[in-house]
Backbone as a ProteinNet text record, in pm:
[ID]
protein_1_A
[PRIMARY]
MHRHPLMEQIRDYALRHPEEGETVAAFLAFVESEPECFCRSLAVGHITGSAWVVNGDGSEVLLTHHRKLDRWLQLGGHADGESDVLCVAMKEAEEESGLVGFTHIGDGIFDIDIHPIPARKGEPEHLHYDVRYLLRANGSTDYIVSDESHDLRWVKPDDVETLTGEPSMKRMVEKWKALRSFVSGEGISASPHDAAKRRAGLPGGFPGSPGLR
[TERTIARY]
1424	1321.9	1343.4	1237.3	1246.4	1224.5	1330.8	1323.6	1286.2	1306.5	1292	1151.1	1043.1	910.1	889.2	933	919	1005.9	1126.3	1214.4	1151.4	1085.2	1019.2	902.8	828.1	718.7	770.8	883.1	941.7	989.7	1051.1	1097.2	978.2	871	749.4	696	695.5	649.8	736.9	866.9	959.8	925.1	883.4	846	721	630.7	505.3	518.5	621.1	635.8	778.9	822	958.9	985.1	879.5	896.6	939	926.7	967.5	1099.2	1177.8	1297.1	1396	1419	1517.9	1475.4	1348.6	1297.8	1298.6	1253.7	1249.1	1388.8	1486.6	1623.7	1678	1651.3	1697.2	1627.1	1498.8	1420.5	1473.9	1493.3	1540.9	1681.1	1766.7	1902.7	1900.9	1809	1796.7	1755.6	1654	1605.7	1713.7	1783.8	1888.6	2006.7	2035.4	2156.2	2132.7	2006.6	1975.9	1893.4	1956.8	1882.6	1776.8	1798.2	1703.9	1609.3	1583.7	1506.3	1364.3	1309.6	1173.2	1166.3	1280.5	1286.1	1291.5	1207.1	1204.2	1334.5	1407.2	1533.3	1644.7	1626.1	1726.4	1719.5	1818.1	1810.5	1810.1	1878.6	1888.6	1755.1	1670.6	1540.3	1484.7	1358.3	1295.6	1169.8	1123.8	1005.3	879.3	786.4	652.5	551.5	432.1	327.1	205.8	155.7	42.9	-69	-187.7	-306.2	-378.5	-396.3	-483.6	-620.9	-704.3	-832.2	-944.1	-1014.6	-1129.4	-1257.1	-1368.9	-1496.8	-1547.6	-1667.8	-1717.5	-1720.6	-1762.3	-1768.5	-1648.4	-1552.4	-1430	-1441.6	-1554.3	-1576.7	-1507.3	-1460.3	-1394.5	-1275.6	-1180.2	-1062.7	-1058.2	-1015.2	-1010.4	-872.6	-869.5	-744.7	-744.9	-624.6	-608	-534.9	-581.4	-505.9	-410.9	-289.8	-192.2	-156.4	-165.1	-144.9	-0.9	96.6	236.2	289.3	253.7	305.6	219.1	96.2	1.5	-19	-38	-63.4	-176	-245.6	-341.8	-267.7	-282.6	-208.1	-297.2	-245.5	-307.9	-282.4	-360.2	-340.7	-214.6	-148.7	-29.8	58	164.4	253.9	374.1	447.8	573.1	550	646.3	641	671.7	755.7	791.3	836.8	921.4	978.6	900.7	780.2	697.8	739.2	774.3	820.2	706.9	587.1	471	409.2	449.2	411.1	264	204.1	60.4	-15.7	27.5	-35.6	-19.3	97.5	121.1	21.3	5.5	-85.3	-228.8	-272.7	-408.6	-427.2	-329	-335.5	-342.2	-257.1	-256	-387	-440.6	-567.5	-679.8	-681.3	-782	-765.8	-642.5	-618.1	-646.7	-618.2	-633.7	-774.6	-856.1	-990.2	-1103.8	-1074.6	-1180.6	-1257.2	-1223.7	-1288.8	-1224.1	-1300	-1247.1	-1285.7	-1215.5	-1251.3	-1211.3	-1088.3	-1041.1	-1011.6	-1027.4	-989.6	-872.2	-769.4	-655.7	-691.9	-687.7	-718.4	-589.7	-592.2	-474.7	-388.1	-266.8	-176.4	-36.1	-29.1	102.4	96.6	205.2	219	148.8	76.8	7.3	100.4	186	275	387.5	501	607.5	656.8	715.9	768.4	878	975.1	1079.9	1072.3	1050.9	1036.7	1098.9	1149	1213.6	1111.6	1146.4	1066.9	1150.4	1096.6	1176	1211.4	1322.3	1365.6	1264.5	1245.8	1158.1	1181.1	1169.8	1176.1	1293.8	1411	1530	1549.1	1458.8	1469.2	1523.5	1635.2	1693.5	1608.8	1632.8	1568.5	1607.3	1511.5	1537.1	1442.2	1455.7	1372.7	1269.9	1152	1051.7	1048.3	1068.2	1056.9	917.1	823.7	682	629.1	568.4	506.9	356.2	291.9	148.1	70.3	-38.2	-125.8	-265.3	-333.6	-468.7	-568.9	-648.9	-744.8	-885.7	-982.8	-1123.1	-1182.8	-1257.6	-1328	-1460.9	-1480	-1604.4	-1696.2	-1824.9	-1918.7	-1928.4	-1944.3	-1963.9	-1842.7	-1869.7	-1762.3	-1757.4	-1825.8	-1826.8	-1698.1	-1607.4	-1475.5	-1474.3	-1368.4	-1341.7	-1205.3	-1197.5	-1071.4	-985.2	-865.2	-774.7	-691.1	-611.6	-524.6	-416	-391	-285.8	-330.7	-460.1	-514.3	-587.2	-580.6	-669.5	-809.4	-813.9	-941.7	-921.7	-1030.5	-1034.4	-1142	-1129.8	-1230.6	-1233.1	-1355.6	-1372.9	-1373	-1287.4	-1265.5	-1276.4	-1345.9	-1347.9	-1208.4	-1162.2	-1026.5	-995.3	-1091.2	-1066.5	-1053.9	-1097	-1091.3	-969.4	-890.8	-772.8	-679.1	-667.3	-575.9	-615.9	-740.2	-780	-723.9	-678.2	-624.1	-472.5	-414	-269.2	-215	-96.1	-26.6	89.9	96.2	204.2	211.1	327.4	337.4	296	333.9	299.6	149.7	81.2	-64.1	-129.2	-79.3	-130.7	-108	8.3	40.6	-57.4	-89.4	-182.8	-323.5	-362.9	-493.1	-500.6	-397.9	-398.6	-396.8	-323.2	-321.7	-460.3	-525.9	-657.6	-760.5	-756.5	-850.3	-833.5	-710.1	-684.2	-732.7	-733.6	-768.3	-914.6	-981.6	-1115	-1211.8	-1202.8	-1296.7	-1280.4	-1165	-1140.9	-1188.5	-1224	-1251.4	-1397.3	-1468.7	-1607.6	-1617.9	-1735.6	-1754.9	-1739	-1759	-1750.3	-1610.6	-1527.8	-1394.8	-1336	-1245	-1181.4	-1262.9	-1305.6	-1388.4	-1306.9	-1374.6	-1309.1	-1283.3	-1167.4	-1133.4	-1016.7	-1013.1	-899.8	-777.9	-790.9	-682.5	-582	-509.8	-418.3	-299	-260.1	-143.7	-167.9	-285.6	-316.8	-326.4	-379.8	-389.9	-252	-162	-26.5	37.1	10.5	71.6	20.2	-96.3	-152.3	-142.4	-94.4	-89	-225.5	-315.5	-449.4	-455.2	-550.7	-567.3	-590.2	-537.8	-541.1	-407.2	-344.6	-212.3	-106.7	-131.1	-38.4	-116.2	-87.7	-160.4	-156.8	-275.2	-282.5	-285.1	-281.6	-285.5	-423.7	-434	-560.5	-655.1	-612.1	-703.8	-739.8	-869.7	-914.2	-891.9	-837.2	-816.1	-820.4
-47.8	-19	121.2	197.4	337.9	353.5	387.9	402.1	542.8	640.9	780.5	816.5	771.9	805.4	754.9	632.4	580.4	659	693.2	770.9	905.3	968.3	1095.8	1076.9	968.2	939.8	918.1	848.3	822.4	952.4	1039.1	1168.4	1252.9	1248.7	1319.2	1261.4	1129.9	1062.5	1102.7	1114.4	1152.5	1289.6	1382.3	1515.4	1510.2	1419.3	1408.3	1327	1242	1153.5	1156.4	1270	1279.2	1182.9	1141.2	1047.4	908.5	882.1	753.2	766	865.6	899.8	786.9	706	598.9	494.5	454	356.1	413.3	537.2	601	612.2	648.6	662.4	529.1	422	289.1	244.1	275	237.7	310.4	440.4	520.3	478.3	448.7	404.5	273.9	184.9	58	82	163.1	189.1	258.2	352.1	425.3	335.8	237	155.4	26.6	-12.1	-140.5	-120.5	-119.9	-104.5	-212.7	-330	-441.1	-453.2	-342.4	-348.4	-400	-391	-437.1	-586.4	-650.6	-790.7	-886.1	-984.7	-1085.5	-1164.1	-1168.4	-1242.5	-1176.7	-1052.6	-985.5	-1046.9	-1130	-1216.5	-1140.4	-1027.7	-954.9	-894.5	-864.8	-805.9	-740.9	-703.2	-644.1	-566.9	-485.3	-402.8	-487.4	-461.5	-519.1	-404.7	-428.9	-327.8	-378.3	-299.4	-340.5	-237.5	-283.3	-198.3	-204.5	-89.5	-77.3	-44.6	-147.2	-135.7	-108.3	4.2	36.4	25.5	4.6	-2.5	137.9	145.9	272.9	385.9	357.4	464.4	465.1	378	376.8	312.7	246.4	188.9	55.4	-6.9	-136.4	-143.2	-227.7	-252.1	-400.7	-432.7	-571.8	-630.5	-738	-804.8	-948.3	-1000.8	-1139.2	-1217.2	-1339.6	-1432.3	-1504.8	-1451.6	-1496.5	-1642.7	-1720.5	-1864.9	-1900.1	-1842.3	-1879.1	-1824.4	-1701.9	-1638.8	-1665.2	-1712.7	-1741.6	-1619.9	-1505.1	-1380.8	-1304.7	-1222.5	-1129.7	-1004.8	-972.4	-863.7	-786.4	-675.4	-606.1	-686.4	-660.8	-727.5	-673.9	-758.4	-711.2	-824	-786.9	-889.3	-830.1	-915.5	-877.9	-787.7	-698.3	-612.3	-690.6	-793.3	-876.9	-794.2	-695.5	-615.6	-490.9	-474.9	-357.6	-241.2	-127.7	-12.9	78.3	62.5	139.1	62	96.7	15.7	33.8	148.3	164.3	63.1	43.9	-57	-196.4	-222.5	-351.2	-370.8	-269.3	-278.6	-303.3	-231.6	-250.4	-389.4	-434.9	-567	-676.4	-665.5	-766	-764.4	-645.5	-635.3	-702.8	-682.4	-746.7	-898	-944.5	-1087.9	-1159.5	-1094.1	-1160	-1149	-1058.1	-1037.8	-1063.8	-1059.1	-1070.6	-940.9	-837	-707.2	-631	-542.1	-463.8	-317.4	-230.5	-89.3	-12.7	-29.9	43.2	189.4	274.4	414.8	440.9	507.4	546.8	674.6	670.9	787.4	863.7	992.4	1074.5	1083.1	1128.8	1151.3	1104.3	993.3	944.2	813.8	783.5	660.4	676.2	573.8	572.4	529.7	431.7	379.1	302.3	290.7	203.3	118.5	4.6	-83.1	-170.5	-203.2	-298.7	-413	-534.4	-646.6	-773.2	-860.8	-984.4	-1090.5	-1167.6	-1281.9	-1407.1	-1504.5	-1623.6	-1706.7	-1779	-1867.5	-1980.2	-2021.4	-2135.4	-2180.3	-2309	-2369.7	-2318.1	-2320.5	-2280.2	-2131	-2052.9	-1907.2	-1859.1	-1788	-1745.8	-1639.3	-1622.5	-1512.1	-1380.7	-1291.5	-1165.9	-1059.2	-939.7	-828	-789.8	-755.3	-693.6	-544	-466	-320.5	-287.2	-275.5	-272	-129.3	-96.7	33.7	14.5	86.5	69.3	190.8	164.6	270	252.9	364	365.1	356	248.9	224.9	211.6	259.7	239.8	134.9	41.5	-58.8	0	9.8	62	-53.7	-33.2	-137.8	-247.1	-369.5	-483.3	-504.7	-544.1	-579.4	-730.3	-805.1	-951.4	-1006.7	-1045.3	-1091.2	-1240.1	-1281.1	-1421.9	-1455	-1559	-1597.7	-1671.7	-1621.3	-1683.2	-1791.7	-1860.3	-1965.6	-1911.1	-1780.9	-1722.3	-1694.6	-1713.1	-1678.6	-1796.2	-1802.2	-1891.6	-1831.7	-1700.5	-1631.7	-1483.4	-1413.7	-1267.9	-1220.9	-1097	-1047.2	-895.1	-839.9	-696.9	-673.3	-583.7	-563.6	-415.2	-384.4	-245.9	-209.6	-88.3	-51.2	-82	-57.2	-82	-230.4	-317.3	-461.5	-527.9	-452.7	-511.4	-571.3	-506.4	-554.2	-689.5	-733.9	-867.4	-976	-937.7	-1033	-1028.6	-912.8	-898.5	-790.5	-814.6	-714.1	-653.5	-679.7	-630.2	-477	-421.1	-275.3	-196	-242.8	-164.9	-168.5	-275.9	-281.7	-180.6	-174.7	-75.7	65.8	87.9	220.3	259.4	165.8	196.5	219.1	145.1	169.1	312.4	355.7	490.8	596.5	570.7	665.7	677.9	563.8	568.5	634.4	606	667.7	819.7	866.6	1010.4	1074.8	997.7	1052.8	1037.9	941.9	904.7	1021.9	1110.8	1222.7	1318.9	1313.8	1402.3	1342.8	1213.9	1143.1	1102.4	1147	1108.4	1020.3	965.1	880.3	955.8	1090	1170.3	1225.7	1224.2	1280.8	1321.7	1417.2	1466.7	1583.4	1575.3	1680.4	1805.9	1919	2044.5	2046.3	2092.5	2096.4	2190.8	2260	2347.8	2273.3	2144.6	2069.9	2022.4	2116.7	2083.4	2001.5	2013.7	1938.3	1789	1744.2	1601.6	1559.9	1647.6	1615.4	1604	1692.8	1686.2	1551.4	1497	1370.9	1256.2	1273.3	1167.1	1196.6	1315.2	1352.2	1385.7	1438.2	1472.3	1616.8	1649.1	1786.8	1878.6	1998.5	2089.5	2086.2	1969.5	1955.1	1990.8	1952.8	1985.4	2053.7	2178.9	2250.9	2175.9	2164.9	2106.4	1955.5	1888.7	1742.3	1696.1	1587.8	1549.4	1476.5	1434.9	1368.6	1229.8	1200.2	1067.3	1045.7	928	899.1	749.4
-1685.5	-1584.7	-1529.3	-1521.1	-1484.2	-1334.1	-1264.2	-1118.9	-1074.6	-1160.9	-1118.7	-1070.8	-1136.3	-1083.4	-940.9	-912.9	-777.3	-679.5	-721.5	-634.2	-598.7	-695.4	-667.9	-571.3	-587.4	-494.6	-353.1	-341.7	-209.8	-146.3	-225.4	-172	-124.9	-200.5	-160.6	-29.4	-19.5	101.9	221	198.1	305	362.2	277.2	323.8	410.2	376.4	450.6	578.8	585	700.6	754.1	806.6	858.7	973.7	1043.9	1154.7	1107.3	976.5	920.7	843.9	880.1	803.7	784.9	887.8	877	774.3	780.3	683.9	543.1	529.5	397.9	338	418.5	368.7	319.7	393.8	353.2	225.8	215.3	97.4	-25.5	-12.8	-125.3	-166.9	-70.3	-101.9	-180.1	-145.7	-217.7	-362.5	-384	-520.1	-603.1	-542.7	-614.8	-652.5	-570	-590.6	-667.9	-686.1	-749.9	-877.6	-994.4	-1119.8	-1140.5	-1081.1	-1096.9	-977.2	-908.7	-784.3	-802.4	-924	-948.2	-981	-991.5	-1035.3	-916.9	-921.1	-815.4	-809.3	-919.3	-925.5	-844.7	-802.5	-719.4	-579.7	-548.1	-430.2	-298.3	-292.9	-166.5	-124.4	-222.3	-195.7	-320.7	-318.4	-436.5	-397.7	-491.8	-472.6	-481.7	-391.2	-399.2	-392.4	-446	-445	-369.9	-276.5	-193.9	-197.3	-156.7	-158.9	-24.9	35.4	152.3	95.5	82.2	11.8	111.4	91.5	175.6	93.1	162.8	93.4	62.5	5.7	-44.9	55.6	179.2	278.8	372.7	344.6	423.1	559.5	585.8	718.9	739.1	629.4	639.4	544.6	579.4	496.2	463.2	340.8	296.5	324.2	403.9	439.1	388.7	366.1	324.7	432.8	457	541.9	447.5	436.3	337	358.7	251.9	264.2	300.7	232.2	255.9	387.8	420	541.2	663.6	641.1	749.4	839.8	776.3	849.3	780.2	857.4	799.4	753.5	624.7	562.5	465.6	415.4	304	176	72.2	-56.2	-123.1	-203.2	-273.8	-321.6	-394.5	-446.5	-517.6	-586	-651.3	-772.6	-794.5	-912.8	-1039.7	-1028.4	-1143.8	-1263.7	-1237.1	-1344.6	-1381.2	-1328.6	-1358.3	-1268.8	-1330.4	-1252.4	-1205.8	-1261.9	-1216	-1100	-977.8	-862.4	-826.9	-860.2	-840.5	-925.1	-1049.3	-1135.3	-1076	-1018.1	-952.5	-839	-755.2	-641.1	-686.3	-790	-840.5	-900	-976.6	-1038.2	-931.5	-830.8	-725	-646.7	-621.9	-550.5	-629	-760.2	-844	-844.3	-862.6	-871.4	-739.9	-628.4	-499	-442	-496.9	-441.2	-538.9	-669.3	-768.5	-787.8	-712.3	-728.4	-843.6	-905.9	-1017.5	-999.8	-1073	-1074.8	-950.8	-906.5	-789	-822.3	-723.3	-732.9	-639.7	-691.5	-608.3	-534.7	-403.1	-320.9	-292.8	-321.9	-299	-422.5	-402.4	-514.8	-480.8	-409.7	-373.1	-298	-229.8	-153.2	-18.5	22.2	150.9	264.1	235.2	338	269.2	337.3	289.3	405.5	371.9	475.9	416.7	499.9	462.8	562.9	514.6	607	549.2	635.5	589	550.3	448.2	404.9	430.5	502.2	535.4	413.1	422.8	314.1	295.2	167.8	138.8	-5	-27.5	-161.3	-243.8	-185.9	-259.2	-271.7	-215.7	-219.4	-85.3	-83.8	43.9	112.6	240.3	310.7	241.9	228.4	159.1	211.7	159.5	203.6	98	143.6	57.8	88.2	-15.8	-7.4	-59.3	34	-1.3	-9.9	-123.9	-147.1	-139.3	-48.6	-26.9	-77.8	-149.6	-200.1	-140.1	-124.8	-69.9	-184.7	-185.8	-293.2	-236.4	-314.8	-280.6	-373.9	-317	-396.5	-441.8	-572.1	-627.1	-664.4	-651.5	-690.1	-585	-632.2	-542.7	-452.9	-329.7	-235.8	-212.1	-298.4	-286.6	-345.6	-260.8	-304.2	-337.5	-404.8	-435.3	-376.2	-296.5	-233.3	-335	-360.3	-457.3	-390.3	-471.6	-419.4	-327.5	-332.1	-249.7	-106.8	-80	51.7	114.9	248.1	322	324.9	335.5	349.1	320.7	292	284.7	381.7	424.9	518.6	516.6	510.9	532.9	683.2	728	871.1	905.1	1012.7	1060.2	1111.1	1085	1126.5	1272.2	1361.4	1503.5	1536.1	1443.5	1467.8	1405.2	1329.1	1264.9	1369	1483.7	1587.4	1643.9	1621	1666.3	1575.2	1456.1	1359.4	1350.7	1379.5	1364.8	1457.6	1508.4	1587.5	1512.4	1380.7	1296.6	1303.4	1340.2	1356.2	1232.7	1114.4	994.8	967.2	1007.6	992.9	1087.3	1210.1	1305	1252	1191.8	1138.5	1028.2	938.9	830.6	883.1	985.5	1048.1	1099.5	1170.5	1226.6	1116.7	1010	898.1	836.1	815.6	753.2	844.6	972.5	1065.8	1065.9	1052.2	1048.8	919.8	810.1	678.8	643.1	703.6	656.1	654	751.7	757.7	640.8	571.9	458.7	326.7	328.6	204.3	200.3	96.1	76.8	-45.5	-68.5	-185.6	-315.6	-310.3	-431.8	-455.2	-353.5	-370.9	-238.1	-242.2	-122.1	-69.2	54.7	111.1	140	138.8	174.2	324.3	363.1	505.3	525.9	639	666.2	717.2	745.7	808.4	703.7	645.3	536.7	582.7	707.4	755.2	742.8	784.2	773.5	627.9	544.2	402.2	338.4	375.9	320.8	350	468.7	508.7	423.6	363.4	280.1	132.1	96.3	-44.2	-99.7	-14.8	-59.7	-107	-195.7	-239.8	-120.9	-130.3	-17.1	52.8	49.5	106.3	2.8	-123.5	-230.8	-342	-372.9	-477.4	-608.9	-669.9	-802.5	-805.8	-691.6	-694.3	-734.7	-812.2	-872.2	-779.7	-662.3	-570.6	-616.3	-617.2	-656	-804	-835.3	-976.8	-998.1
[MASK]
+++++++++++++++++++++++++++++++++++++++++++++++++++++++++++++++++++++++++++++++++++++++++++++++++++++++++++++++++++++++++++++++++++++++++++++++++++++++++++++++++++++++++++++++++++++++++++++++++++++++++++++++++++++

């Protein structure tokens, strides 16, 4: 399993988000020290891939009422040995929503988080090292609720707090609200505000970055 691409993405994220230095350092140390970090069988913890999915104009985000955790969260799941975590995030988003044809916004990680998962069914309490990517849903927004969810819902960013007080969810809401003005349906809009773009890995922030893909 190839850890180096993810490690480079995390280092890039660290440059854009120095205020998250403690979490980023712990995340990077885990990936560097655990060759099996992408495997669910690693009992201490493992990599998961998540998607902050927005609709075409960015006015809503798709959340799942997770069946096992009984919380409103972003879509996502286990890497199960796959080292391309963006592919994991897209796959999980498709499987959990029934939507297809996502576009990755930006050229890097949108958010990271380390959080505990309670013990259940013979599985000990462990940590999820979650890598979140910003995705746009293209085409129909008519979702299908999978067995992993109680429900799905398109939610306006300002209304997310009515469903969850989870700090990392609030953080992603604020990140998206700050970025939305730079992102149009056709691509990344021109703007002089490169500092904000750098924090999201958007073109203008990093020379030569491909933007929407």
